N, C-alpha and C positions, 0 to 999 in steps of 0.2 A: 576853182570851180565851184558853182553854186547850184544846187538842185532847186527846181521851181515848177509851179503849175499855175495856169491863169483861167479866170472865168470872166465873161462879159455877160451882162443881164440888163433888165429893165425893171424899174419899180419907182413907185411914188411914195413908198413907205418910209423913206429916210429924209427927214426934214432937214433943210440946211438952215443953220443959225446965223443970224446977223454977224458979220465980222469973222466967220468961221475961217475963211481963207487967209486971214491975216497972220495965221500960224503955219500956213503952208505957202505954196506959190499961188499968186493970184488966179482965181478962177478954179482952183482945185478944192473939192469938197470930199466929205466922206466920214466925218466924225460920227454921226448917227448910225451909219452902216458899221463902222468899226466897233462901236459899243454893242450893236445887235450881235455882231459876229463874236465878240468876247463873251457875251452872255450864253451864246449857243454852244461855245467850246467849253465854258464852265459846266453847263449841263450834260456835256458828254465826258465829264470828269478829267479835262485837260487843266493844267495849272497855268493860269493866265494872269499876266500882268496888267498894269494900267495902260490905256490907250495913249500913244505917242504921236505927236504932230511932227511930220518930216515935210521936206520940201515937196516931195512927189505925192503926198497924201498922208493917210492915217495908218499907223501900224499897231497891230495887236501883237505883243510878245507872248510866245508859248514856252514854257519851260520844259525842254526835253533834252536832258543832258546827254552827251557833251556838246550839243549843237545850240546855235542861236536860231531860234525858229520864229518867223514872223509872217502875219497875214496882212498885206498892205491893201488898203481900201482907198479908191479914189472915183471922183466923178469921171464920166466919159466926156469926149468933146462934142457930143451932139445934143445936149440938152440936160436938164436937171433931173430926168428920170433915167439917164444912162449911167451905168456904173461898171467898174472893173475891180477885180479882186486878184491878188497875186500872192501865193503861198511860197515862201523860200526858206532854205536852211543854209547856214554857213557854219563853218567850224569843223571840229573834229579831225584836225590834222593828223594826230597820232593814229587814229583809227584808218584813215586813208593810207598812211605809210604801211600799215601792217595788214592792208587788205580787208578791213572790216568796216568799210564806210556804209553807214545805214541811212544816209540823208535821203535817198529816194524813198525809202520805207517811211521815214519820219514825215516827209512831205506828203506822201499819198495818204497817211493816216489823218493828218489835219485837214487835207484838201477833201478827203472823203467825208469827214463829219461836217464841214461847212457846206459843201455841195449837197449833202443829204438834208441839212436844215434848210437850205435855200429851196430845194425841190418840194419841201413839205409847207412851205410858207406861201399861201395863196396870192400874197401881194408881190411876189417875184415871178416874172415871166421872161421868156425867150433866153434862157440860160445857155450860153455857148461856151464850149471849152476849147482854149487854144491847144493845138498840138504842141507837145514840148519834145 
């Protein structure tokens, strides 16, 4: 089982680089958004790795042991100003077995930092959170 949280929003602040989707599936963008998210998380004292291209978008790895935490960023299906962001955590099998699973807490911490940064950035609008 994986803990997760999702945001949808609009912004023209995240430019699409030529050929960016060659490292993801065709028509999937989000590298600039992922780099912005990484910078915001670093400003909130999270340990953040290099942005990674995946089939489904761009991932920001966040080091929170014993979990593998990621913020996945991707363009939406309705235009170049539509975006979605997905925070998830995997791992911690031993903690789950002994009843000390903190994945929801970890996801909420990262999600809260990202959402707070987005809410204070005037170029992001219409933020909607998917119920999980």
